[in-house]
C-alpha positions as CSV (number, residue, x, y, z in Angstrom):
1,M,3.8,0.0,9.3
2,T,7.5,-0.5,10.3
3,S,10.4,-1.1,8.2
4,T,10.2,-4.7,8.7
5,N,6.5,-4.7,7.3
6,K,5.1,-5.1,10.7
7,S,1.8,-3.2,11.5
8,F,1.3,-0.9,14.7
9,T,-1.6,0.6,16.3
10,A,-1.4,4.5,16.6
11,A,-4.9,5.0,18.2
12,C,-8.0,3.1,18.8
13,A,-11.4,5.1,18.9
14,V,-15.0,4.0,19.9
15,I,-17.9,6.0,18.3
16,S,-21.6,5.6,18.4
17,A,-22.1,6.2,14.4
18,E,-20.2,6.4,11.3
19,K,-21.0,9.8,11.0
20,S,-19.0,13.2,10.0
21,E,-18.8,14.8,13.3
22,N,-17.7,11.5,15.1
23,Y,-15.1,11.3,12.4
24,L,-13.9,14.7,12.9
25,W,-13.8,14.4,16.6
26,V,-11.8,11.1,16.2
27,L,-9.3,12.7,13.7
28,Q,-9.0,16.0,15.8
29,R,-8.0,13.9,18.9
30,I,-5.4,12.0,16.9
31,K,-3.8,15.3,15.5
32,S,-3.7,16.6,19.1
33,M,-1.2,13.9,19.9
34,L,0.8,14.6,16.8
35,A,3.7,17.1,16.5
36,G,3.4,18.7,13.2
37,C,6.3,16.4,11.6
38,M,4.2,13.5,12.6
39,E,0.9,14.1,10.7
40,P,-0.1,11.7,8.0
41,R,1.2,12.5,4.6
42,V,-1.1,9.6,3.3
43,I,-4.4,8.5,4.3
44,L,-5.7,5.3,3.0
45,K,-9.7,4.7,3.2
46,D,-12.7,3.4,1.5
47,R,-15.1,5.8,-0.3
48,D,-17.3,6.9,2.7
49,F,-18.0,10.5,2.0
50,A,-18.2,11.5,5.7
51,L,-14.6,10.2,6.4
52,M,-13.6,11.9,3.5
53,N,-14.8,15.3,4.3
54,A,-13.5,14.9,7.8
55,C,-9.6,14.0,6.5
56,E,-10.0,16.9,4.5
57,Q,-10.8,19.4,7.2
58,V,-8.3,17.8,9.8
59,F,-5.6,16.7,7.3
60,P,-5.9,19.0,4.3
61,K,-2.1,18.7,3.2
62,A,-2.2,14.6,3.3
63,H,-2.7,12.7,0.1
64,K,-6.2,10.8,0.4
65,Y,-6.1,7.4,-1.5
66,L,-9.1,4.8,-1.9
67,C,-8.8,1.2,-0.8
68,R,-8.8,-1.1,-4.0
69,F,-10.2,-4.0,-1.9
70,H,-13.4,-1.9,-1.0
71,I,-13.6,-0.7,-4.8
72,Q,-13.3,-4.4,-6.2
73,Q,-16.1,-5.1,-3.5
74,N,-18.4,-2.3,-5.0
75,I,-17.6,-3.8,-8.4
76,N,-18.6,-7.0,-7.3
77,K,-22.0,-5.8,-6.2
78,N,-22.7,-4.0,-9.2
79,S,-21.4,-6.1,-11.9
80,K,-20.6,-9.7,-11.0
81,K,-24.0,-11.0,-11.9
82,K,-23.6,-10.2,-15.5
83,F,-20.3,-12.5,-15.9
84,S,-19.9,-16.3,-16.0
85,D,-17.5,-17.5,-13.4
86,K,-14.6,-17.9,-15.9
87,E,-15.4,-14.5,-17.7
88,W,-15.4,-12.6,-14.3
89,K,-12.1,-14.0,-13.3
90,E,-10.6,-12.9,-16.5
91,F,-12.3,-9.3,-16.1
92,V,-10.9,-9.0,-12.3
93,R,-7.3,-10.0,-13.8
94,T,-7.7,-7.3,-16.5
95,F,-9.0,-4.6,-13.8
96,W,-6.4,-5.2,-11.3
97,T,-3.6,-5.1,-14.3
98,L,-5.1,-1.6,-14.9
99,C,-4.9,-0.7,-11.2
100,E,-1.0,-1.6,-11.4
101,S,-0.1,0.5,-14.3
102,T,3.1,2.0,-13.8
103,T,2.9,5.2,-16.1
104,E,-0.1,7.0,-17.6
105,E,0.9,5.8,-21.0
106,I,0.5,2.1,-19.8
107,Y,-2.7,3.0,-17.9
108,R,-4.1,4.3,-21.3
109,Y,-3.0,0.9,-22.9
110,N,-4.6,-1.3,-20.1
111,L,-7.8,0.9,-20.3
112,E,-8.0,0.1,-24.0
113,N,-7.6,-3.4,-23.3
114,L,-10.4,-3.3,-20.7
115,E,-12.8,-1.4,-22.8
116,A,-12.4,-3.8,-25.9
117,Q,-12.6,-7.0,-23.5
118,L,-15.8,-5.6,-22.3
119,K,-17.2,-4.4,-25.7
120,E,-16.3,-7.5,-27.4
121,A,-18.4,-9.4,-24.5
122,D,-21.3,-6.7,-25.1
123,R,-20.6,-5.4,-21.5
124,E,-20.5,-1.7,-22.6
125,Q,-22.6,-0.9,-19.7
126,V,-20.1,-2.6,-17.2
127,F,-17.3,-0.2,-18.8
128,D,-19.5,2.7,-18.4
129,Y,-20.0,2.4,-14.7
130,L,-16.3,1.7,-14.2
131,K,-15.5,4.8,-16.0
132,K,-18.1,7.1,-14.5
133,S,-18.0,5.6,-10.9
134,W,-14.5,5.0,-10.4
135,L,-12.1,5.6,-13.2
136,D,-12.6,9.2,-14.3
137,P,-13.4,10.7,-10.7
138,Y,-11.0,8.5,-8.6
139,R,-8.2,7.1,-10.7
140,E,-5.6,9.3,-9.2
141,K,-6.7,8.0,-5.9
142,F,-6.1,4.2,-6.5
143,V,-4.1,3.4,-9.6
144,S,-0.4,2.8,-9.3
145,C,1.2,5.4,-11.8
146,W,-0.7,8.1,-9.6
147,I,-0.5,7.0,-5.9
148,N,3.2,5.7,-6.3
149,R,4.3,9.2,-6.8
150,T,4.3,9.6,-2.9
151,I,5.7,7.6,-0.1
152,N,3.0,4.9,0.4
153,F,5.1,1.7,1.2
154,H,3.1,-0.3,-1.3
155,Q,-0.2,0.1,0.7
156,T,-3.0,0.0,-1.7
157,T,-5.8,-1.2,0.7
158,T,-6.9,-1.0,4.3
159,N,-6.6,-4.7,4.7
160,R,-4.1,-4.1,7.7
161,V,-6.4,-1.8,9.5
162,E,-9.3,-4.5,8.9
163,S,-7.2,-7.3,10.1
164,M,-5.8,-5.5,13.3
165,H,-9.6,-4.7,14.0
166,A,-10.5,-8.1,13.7
167,T,-7.6,-9.0,16.0
168,L,-8.7,-6.7,18.5
169,K,-12.3,-7.8,18.6
170,S,-10.9,-11.5,18.9
171,H,-10.1,-10.5,22.4
172,F,-13.4,-9.5,23.4
173,P,-15.3,-12.2,25.3
174,S,-18.5,-10.9,24.4
175,H,-20.6,-7.9,22.7
176,R,-21.2,-6.3,26.1
177,N,-18.1,-4.8,27.5
178,T,-17.2,-1.8,29.9
179,L,-14.9,0.8,28.7
180,D,-12.0,-0.1,31.4
181,K,-11.9,-3.6,29.8
182,L,-11.8,-2.1,26.4
183,V,-8.9,-0.4,27.4
184,L,-7.3,-3.5,28.9
185,Y,-7.8,-5.3,25.4
186,V,-6.4,-2.7,23.6
187,D,-3.2,-2.4,25.7
188,H,-2.7,-6.2,25.3
189,V,-2.9,-6.0,21.5
190,V,-0.6,-3.0,21.5
191,D,2.0,-4.9,23.8
192,K,1.9,-8.0,21.6
193,Q,2.6,-5.8,18.6
194,Y,5.5,-4.1,20.3
195,T,6.8,-7.4,21.2
196,E,6.7,-8.7,17.6
197,I,8.2,-5.6,16.1
198,R,11.3,-5.8,18.5
199,S,11.6,-9.1,17.4
200,S,11.5,-8.3,13.8
201,F,14.1,-5.7,14.3
202,E,16.5,-8.3,16.0
203,T,15.9,-10.9,13.3
204,S,17.1,-8.5,10.5
205,L,20.2,-7.6,12.6
206,R,21.5,-10.9,12.9
207,K,19.9,-13.0,10.2
208,V,21.0,-13.0,6.6
209,M,18.7,-14.8,3.8
210,T,20.6,-17.2,1.6
211,H,19.5,-16.0,-1.7
212,H,20.6,-12.1,-0.6
213,K,24.4,-13.4,-0.1
214,N,24.3,-14.4,-3.9
215,Q,23.7,-11.0,-4.7
216,P,26.9,-8.8,-4.6
217,M,25.4,-5.3,-4.7
218,L,23.7,-6.3,-1.3
219,A,26.4,-7.4,0.6
220,Y,27.4,-4.0,2.2
221,I,23.7,-3.6,3.5
222,L,23.1,-7.1,5.0
223,R,22.2,-6.4,8.7
224,K,22.1,-3.2,8.3
225,V,18.8,-2.8,6.4
226,S,15.5,-4.6,7.2
227,I,15.2,-7.9,5.6
228,Y,11.8,-6.7,4.2
229,A,13.5,-3.6,2.5
230,I,16.3,-6.0,1.3
231,E,13.9,-8.3,-0.3
232,L,12.4,-5.5,-2.5
233,L,15.9,-4.5,-3.4
234,S,16.6,-8.4,-4.4
235,M,13.3,-8.6,-6.4
236,E,14.3,-5.2,-8.1
237,L,17.7,-6.7,-9.0
238,K,16.0,-9.8,-10.4
239,R,13.9,-8.0,-12.6
240,K,16.7,-6.0,-13.9
241,E,18.7,-9.0,-14.8
242,D,15.7,-10.6,-16.2
243,G,15.4,-7.6,-18.7
244,L,12.1,-6.4,-17.4
245,R,13.4,-2.8,-16.6
246,A,14.3,0.1,-18.8
247,Y,15.4,3.7,-17.8
248,G,13.2,6.6,-17.1
249,A,9.3,6.3,-17.5
250,N,9.7,2.6,-18.6
251,C,10.9,1.5,-15.3
252,G,8.4,3.5,-13.6
253,C,10.6,4.1,-10.8
254,Q,8.0,3.3,-8.4
255,L,10.3,1.5,-5.8
256,F,12.0,4.8,-5.3
257,T,9.0,7.3,-5.4
258,S,6.8,4.8,-3.1
259,C,9.3,3.1,-0.8
260,G,12.3,5.5,-1.0
261,L,14.5,2.7,-2.1
262,P,16.5,2.4,-5.4
263,C,14.6,0.9,-8.4
264,A,15.8,-1.1,-11.4
265,C,17.3,1.7,-13.5
266,R,18.8,3.3,-10.5
267,L,20.5,-0.1,-9.4
268,E,21.6,-0.5,-13.0
269,K,23.3,3.0,-12.9
270,L,24.9,2.2,-9.4
271,E,26.1,-1.3,-10.6
272,N,28.1,0.5,-13.6
273,K,30.0,2.4,-11.4
274,A,33.7,1.5,-11.3
275,N,34.2,1.0,-7.6
276,P,32.2,-1.9,-6.2
277,D,32.7,-0.6,-2.6
278,H,31.2,2.7,-3.6
279,T,28.4,1.0,-5.1
280,H,27.5,-0.8,-2.0
281,R,27.8,2.0,-0.2
282,R,25.6,4.1,-2.4
283,V,22.9,1.3,-2.1
284,L,23.0,1.4,1.6
285,E,22.5,5.3,1.4
286,E,19.8,5.1,-0.9
287,A,18.0,2.3,1.1
């Protein structure tokens, strides 16, 4: 993922089966292409135990997180039939609120709300399933207050990879392709990504969004930082102005820890500086 929120392909692999030895071979080949400083620090995947084991062997120092979308799909298969449509939508909202918990204290509060909601509807079995299958063993791999302690650029699902895979497959004229043709299709997709990424960089260097001009703290970084990053800062400033921020743990500081950008409480501290130009420069330095 680029600073302008574009996806790019680092490698493609064709394997005969989703087995541990095949995953291991692919990851070893990827590692062989990378200098030590380029090795992944965060790996996002579904709960495929063969893949999980291979990742642990090849990239033991990387943080391994689970895709929320795949977790939701597993919960759907196990529990959806036990709810009416209206009840299911309410349950999903409550579960995703739990996933987005910004602190451990808020997580415990949201967990109690989820448990109360399910017990009131006589669905203790669903809560037991969530606890035993997902929350107790894996909460630190998909709940925000844990995964956002490391740089992940707000990625909580493997949807980008799924989308890129679908795009690549859309270039195949049939299910029967030779290896040399597959390489050409991959090359075409990568060339298109490269063109789009260069265009996004150029746009950030010349374009300024109207609502960004109205926020004085952003003045010094316009056309110096990607529009996507500035938009994240803009939303954080609005959160601060709306009174939805507080210092320390209550702020969550997740924009800072997950994206490396100053969060609401840091922006307020910068805003309170006496020298406006110094404030703008500090925002640029942190961004």
